[in-house]
C-alpha positions in Angstrom: -2.2 -22.4 12.1 -0.2 -23.5 9.0 -1.4 -20.5 7.0 -0.4 -18.1 9.8 3.0 -19.8 10.0 3.6 -19.5 6.2 2.5 -15.8 6.2 5.3 -15.1 8.7 8.0 -16.7 6.4 7.8 -15.5 2.8 11.4 -16.6 2.0 10.7 -20.3 1.6 7.8 -19.5 -0.7 10.2 -17.2 -2.7 12.7 -20.1 -3.0 10.1 -22.6 -4.2 8.4 -20.3 -6.7 11.7 -19.1 -8.2 13.0 -22.6 -8.5 9.9 -23.5 -10.5 10.5 -20.5 -12.8 14.1 -21.6 -13.4 13.0 -25.1 -14.2 10.6 -23.7 -16.8 13.3 -21.6 -18.3 15.7 -24.4 -18.5 13.2 -26.7 -20.2 13.2 -29.2 -17.4 9.5 -28.3 -16.9 7.5 -27.7 -20.0 5.5 -24.4 -19.9 2.5 -24.2 -22.3 2.5 -21.6 -25.0 5.2 -20.1 -27.1 8.8 -20.2 -26.0 9.4 -17.0 -24.0 13.2 -17.5 -23.8 13.9 -16.6 -27.5 14.0 -12.9 -26.6 17.1 -13.7 -24.6 18.7 -16.4 -26.7 18.1 -14.7 -30.0 17.3 -11.0 -29.7 19.3 -10.0 -26.6 22.2 -12.3 -27.5 22.3 -10.8 -31.0 22.4 -7.3 -29.5 25.1 -8.4 -27.2 27.3 -9.5 -30.1 26.7 -6.1 -31.9 27.4 -4.1 -28.7 30.7 -6.0 -28.2 31.9 -4.5 -31.5 31.6 -1.0 -30.0 28.3 0.2 -31.6 24.6 0.1 -30.9 22.4 -2.0 -33.1 21.6 0.9 -35.5 20.0 -1.2 -38.2 17.6 -3.0 -35.9 14.3 -1.3 -35.4 13.5 -3.4 -32.4 16.2 -1.5 -30.4 14.0 1.0 -28.7 15.8 1.6 -25.4 17.8 4.3 -23.7 21.6 4.0 -23.9 22.0 2.4 -20.5 20.1 -0.7 -21.7 23.4 -1.7 -23.4 24.8 -2.3 -19.9 22.0 -4.8 -19.0 22.5 -6.6 -22.4 26.3 -6.8 -22.0 26.2 -7.9 -18.3 25.6 -11.6 -18.9 28.7 -11.8 -21.0 30.7 -11.0 -17.9 29.8 -14.3 -16.3 32.1 -16.9 -17.9 31.2 -20.5 -18.5 27.4 -20.2 -18.3 26.3 -19.3 -21.8 24.4 -16.1 -22.5 20.9 -17.2 -21.6 21.7 -19.0 -18.4 23.8 -16.0 -17.3 20.9 -13.6 -18.1 18.5 -15.7 -16.0 20.9 -15.8 -13.1 21.2 -12.0 -13.2 17.5 -11.5 -13.1 17.3 -14.0 -10.2 19.9 -12.0 -8.3 17.8 -8.8 -8.9 14.7 -10.5 -7.7 16.5 -11.6 -4.6 17.9 -8.1 -4.1 14.3 -6.7 -4.1 13.2 -9.3 -1.6 16.1 -8.4 0.8 15.4 -4.7 0.5 11.7 -5.2 1.3 12.4 -7.4 4.2 14.9 -4.9 5.7 12.5 -2.0 5.3 9.5 -3.6 6.9 8.1 -1.4 9.6 6.0 -4.0 11.5 3.7 -6.9 10.9 1.3 -5.0 8.7 4.2 -4.2 6.3 4.8 -7.9 5.6 2.0 -7.5 3.0 4.5 -5.5 0.8 6.9 -8.4 0.8 4.2 -10.8 -0.1 3.1 -8.7 -3.0 6.6 -9.2 -4.5 6.9 -12.9 -3.5 3.5 -13.8 -5.1 3.3 -11.2 -7.9 6.5 -12.0 -9.7 5.7 -15.7 -10.4 2.2 -14.7 -11.5 3.9 -13.6 -14.8 5.4 -17.0 -15.4 8.8 -17.5 -16.9 8.4 -14.3 -19.0 9.4 -12.3 -16.0 13.0 -13.7 -16.0 13.2 -13.6 -19.8 13.1 -9.8 -20.1 15.4 -7.2 -18.4 12.4 -5.3 -16.9 13.0 -7.0 -13.5 16.4 -5.3 -13.4 14.9 -1.9 -14.1 12.3 -2.6 -11.4 15.0 -3.4 -8.9 16.6 0.0 -9.5 13.2 1.8 -9.0 12.5 -0.2 -5.8 15.9 0.7 -4.4 15.3 4.3 -5.2 12.0 4.4 -3.4 13.3 2.5 -0.4 16.2 4.9 -0.1 13.5 7.6 0.2 13.7 11.1 1.4 16.2 10.2 4.1 18.8 9.5 1.4 17.6 11.8 -1.4 20.9 11.7 -3.4 20.9 7.9 -3.4 17.3 8.0 -4.4 18.0 10.3 -7.3 21.1 8.3 -8.4 19.2 5.0 -8.5 16.2 6.7 -10.3 18.6 8.1 -12.9 20.4 4.8 -13.5 17.0 3.1 -13.8 15.9 5.7 -16.3 19.0 4.9 -18.4 17.7 1.4 -18.7 14.0 2.4 -19.3 12.7 5.9 -18.9 9.9 5.2 -16.4 12.0 5.0 -13.2 12.3 8.8 -13.2 8.6 8.8 -12.1 9.7 7.6 -8.7 10.9 11.2 -8.0 7.4 12.7 -8.6 6.3 12.4 -5.0 9.4 13.7 -3.2 8.5 16.5 -0.6 9.2 20.0 -1.7 12.4 21.5 -0.5 15.7 19.8 0.1 14.6 16.3 -0.7 13.3 17.3 -4.1 16.4 19.5 -4.9 18.9 16.8 -3.9 17.1 13.8 -5.5 16.2 15.5 -8.8 19.7 17.0 -9.2 21.4 13.7 -8.5 19.1 12.0 -11.1 19.9 14.8 -13.6 23.7 14.4 -13.0 23.5 10.6 -13.3 21.5 10.6 -16.6 23.5 13.4 -18.2 26.9 12.0 -17.2 26.3 8.4 -18.3 24.5 9.5 -21.5 27.3 11.8 -22.6 29.9 9.1 -21.8 28.1 6.4 -23.7 27.3 8.8 -26.6 31.0 9.7 -26.9 32.2 6.2 -26.6 29.6 4.2 -28.6 28.0 5.4 -31.9 24.2 5.4 -31.9 23.5 5.9 -28.2 20.6 8.2 -28.9 19.2 6.5 -31.9 16.3 5.1 -29.8 14.7 8.6 -29.8 13.5 8.1 -33.4 13.1 4.3 -33.4 9.3 4.0 -32.9 7.8 6.7 -35.1 6.1 4.3 -37.5 4.9 1.6 -35.0 1.3 0.7 -34.8 -0.9 -0.3 -31.8 0.2 -3.3 -29.9 -2.5 -6.0 -29.7 -2.5 -6.2 -25.9 -3.0 -2.5 -25.3 -6.2 -0.7 -24.2 -6.7 0.9 -27.6 -6.3 -2.4 -29.4 -9.6 -3.6 -28.1 -11.3 -1.4 -30.7 -9.7 -3.4 -33.5 -10.1 -6.7 -31.8 -13.9 -6.1 -31.9 -13.9 -4.3 -35.3 -12.2 -7.3 -36.9 -15.6 -9.2 -36.5 -17.3 -6.4 -38.4 -15.1 -6.1 -41.4 -12.1 -4.1 -40.4 -9.5 -4.6 -43.2 -6.2 -4.1 -41.2 -3.5 -6.6 -40.3 -1.9 -8.2 -37.3 1.9 -8.3 -37.9 5.1 -8.6 -36.0 6.3 -5.0 -36.0 9.0 -3.3 -33.9 9.5 -6.4 -31.9 5.8 -6.9 -30.9 2.6 -8.1 -32.5 0.7 -5.0 -33.6 -2.4 -3.9 -35.5 -1.6 -2.1 -38.7 -4.1 -0.6 -41.1 -7.0 1.9 -41.3 -7.5 4.1 -38.2 -4.6 2.6 -36.3 -2.7 5.9 -36.5 -5.8 7.7 -35.1 -6.0 5.3 -32.1 -2.3 5.6 -31.5 -2.6 9.4 -31.5 -5.5 9.2 -29.0 -3.4 7.0 -26.8 -0.6 9.6 -26.9 -3.1 12.3 -26.1 -4.3 10.3 -23.0 -0.7 10.0 -21.9 -0.2 13.8 -22.2 -3.4 14.3 -20.2 -2.1 11.9 -17.6 1.1 14.0 -17.4 -1.0 17.1 -17.0 -3.0 15.5 -14.1 0.3 14.6 -12.4 1.6 18.1 -12.8 -1.6 19.5 -11.3 -1.4 17.0 -8.4 2.2 17.9 -7.7 1.3 21.6 -7.5 -1.8 21.0 -5.4 -0.3 18.4 -3.0 0.2 19.7 0.6 0.7 16.6 2.8 3.7 14.4 2.2 4.2 11.2 4.3 6.8 8.5 4.1 4.5 6.6 1.7 3.7 9.5 -0.6 6.7 9.0 -3.0 5.8 5.3 -3.4 2.1 6.0 -3.8 2.7 8.8 -6.4 5.1 6.6 -8.3 2.6 3.7 -8.4 -0.2 6.0 -9.6 2.0 7.6 -12.2 3.3 4.3 -13.7 -0.2 3.0 -13.7 -1.4 6.0 -15.7 1.3 5.8 -18.3 1.1 2.0 -18.6 -2.7 2.0 -19.1 -2.7 4.8 -21.6 0.3 3.5 -23.6 -0.1 2.1 -27.1 2.0 -0.9 -26.0 1.3 -3.0 -22.9 3.8 -5.8 -22.9 3.3 -8.6 -20.3 6.6 -7.7 -18.6 5.3 -4.2 -17.8 3.3 -5.8 -15.0 6.5 -6.5 -13.0 7.0 -2.7 -12.8 3.6 -2.4 -11.1 4.1 -5.4 -8.9 7.4 -3.9 -7.6 5.9 -0.4 -7.0 2.8 -1.9 -5.3 5.1 -3.9 -3.0 7.1 -0.8 -2.0 3.8 1.1 -1.3 2.5 -1.6 1.1 5.8 -1.8 3.0 4.5 1.5 4.5 1.6 1.1 6.8 0.4 4.6 6.0 0.0 3.7 2.3 -3.6 3.5 1.0 -2.8 1.6 -2.1 -3.9 -1.9 -0.9 -6.9 -2.2 -3.2 -5.1 -0.9 -6.3 -2.3 -3.4 -5.4 -4.7 -6.3 -5.2 -6.2 -5.2 -8.6 -2.7 -5.2 -10.1 -2.0 -8.7 -8.8 -5.2 -9.9 -10.4 -4.3 -8.2 -13.7 -0.9 -9.9 -13.5 -2.5 -13.3 -13.1 -4.8 -12.6 -16.1 -1.7 -11.5 -18.1 -0.2 -14.9 -17.7 -3.3 -16.4 -19.3 -3.3 -14.0 -22.3 0.5 -14.4 -22.7 1.9 -16.9 -23.2 -0.8 -19.5 -22.4 -3.6 -18.4 -24.7 -1.8 -15.8 -26.8 -3.0 -17.5 -30.0 -6.6 -16.6 -29.0 -5.5 -12.9 -28.5 -3.8 -12.8 -31.9 -7.0 -14.3 -33.5 -9.3 -11.8 -31.7 -11.6 -14.7 -30.8 -14.1 -14.4 -27.9 -11.6 -15.9 -25.4 -8.8 -13.6 -26.4 -11.0 -10.5 -26.3 -12.4 -11.5 -22.9 -8.9 -11.9 -21.5 -7.9 -8.5 -22.7 -11.1 -6.8 -21.5 -10.6 -8.3 -18.0 -6.9 -7.6 -17.8 -7.1 -4.0 -19.1 -10.3 -3.4 -17.1 -8.4 -4.3 -13.9 -5.6 -2.0 -14.9 -8.0 0.9 -15.6 -9.8 0.3 -12.2 -6.4 0.2 -10.4 -5.3 3.4 -12.1 -8.5 5.3 -11.3 -8.5 4.1 -7.7 -4.8 4.8 -7.1 -5.1 8.3 -8.5 -8.3 9.0 -6.4 -6.6 7.8 -3.2 -3.5 9.7 -3.9 -5.4 13.0 -4.5 -7.6 12.5 -1.4 -4.7 11.7 0.9 -2.4 14.5 -0.2 -4.8 17.3 -1.4 -8.3 16.9 -0.1 -7.6 15.7 3.4 -4.7 18.1 3.7 -7.0 21.0 3.0 -9.4 20.2 5.8 -9.1 22.2 9.0 -7.6 20.2 11.9 -9.5 20.2 15.2 -7.9 21.2 18.4 -5.8 24.2 19.4 -2.6 25.2 17.8 -1.3 24.6 14.3 -1.4 21.2 12.7 1.7 19.2 12.1 4.2 20.7 9.8 6.4 19.0 7.2 8.7 17.6 9.8 5.9 15.8 11.6 4.4 14.6 8.3 7.6 13.0 7.4 8.5 11.6 10.8 9.3 7.9 10.9 6.4 5.5 11.2 6.1 3.9 14.7 7.7 0.5 15.0 5.7 -2.5 16.0 5.3 -2.7 19.7 5.4 1.1 20.2 2.5 2.8 22.0 1.0 3.7 18.7 0.7 0.1 17.6 0.5 -1.9 20.8 -3.2 -1.3 21.6 
């Protein structure tokens, strides 16, 4: 009885879990492991001081972000009297709350409450790290774009474009828009937003496009899928090093460039699969843009040579949006992502020293976490293909033509309608 009551009211759980996160960030509650707030109080605040002078941090190799990231870094300075770090945490909290409100407003019946719960439960699974990076702000833009959906394609494109100016990946939310007017309007709105803001920032602030060449010499980050090769190889005489490089702990040494190149090749192959899927897809439902975005971001996250802990909040947000739609088939991949998020908290920050040392515990954590991500990726892609390509190609029984694009994109029935009341 109590469990059922709680399941109907996610807001109190959101309030309690976020209060605990803020207590950890403030130091009132001691969280084990390294201090995750230094990225804000040292790195972000340092960038903030440079950006205030009217230039990007050109001499800092850790600046690896599109030009719009400057807006996220500068924003805490607009809140007077708080100090940079507290203001930053407050802004991430507001973005977290915004996503919750959007999900609650979009719910299409009791079954869709699962999407809200993915967000409520998934965010605190990353621990205080989730509020100490600006990735939650990016996720909020992507979630807003997907929830705007094909009914407001220009809003969808605008939010996706603005999100891409913070980090590139939100452009992937446009991958599953239905062919025709929705695609033309959303893609063109995104192109206009990206082009206009980029040109404006490039004209006003030197170094806006320096990020394009900022990562050419980086290695393989120790939490990535490819890094498992070197974690094991270290026990058999590999002579490389583990160093802080480009703002993350990476493997540097023999064969690292080869593994990094293979990771890039896998990402290119993932892009190729997505192009083939886009060409072959025939059935687009209200959930298709969300499912496609989830599968695409899973593909590029898993094949990347860098899998930072905060990347998991991207996947949690996209999984939540998928499950708001009752027609989505991404429940199992979403559960796998939640499990991977929980394991990520164990490998960073709780037992990160074991990961750096490549000891049995550290390797086990990475095998489990990355294995869950690979399983979620394969399952999500398989389900997306089957729903939009395989099943769409099957002949429909009964007289007359099957449902056209209008029927496929018709609103899902509300709770209590004849379709859901039986």
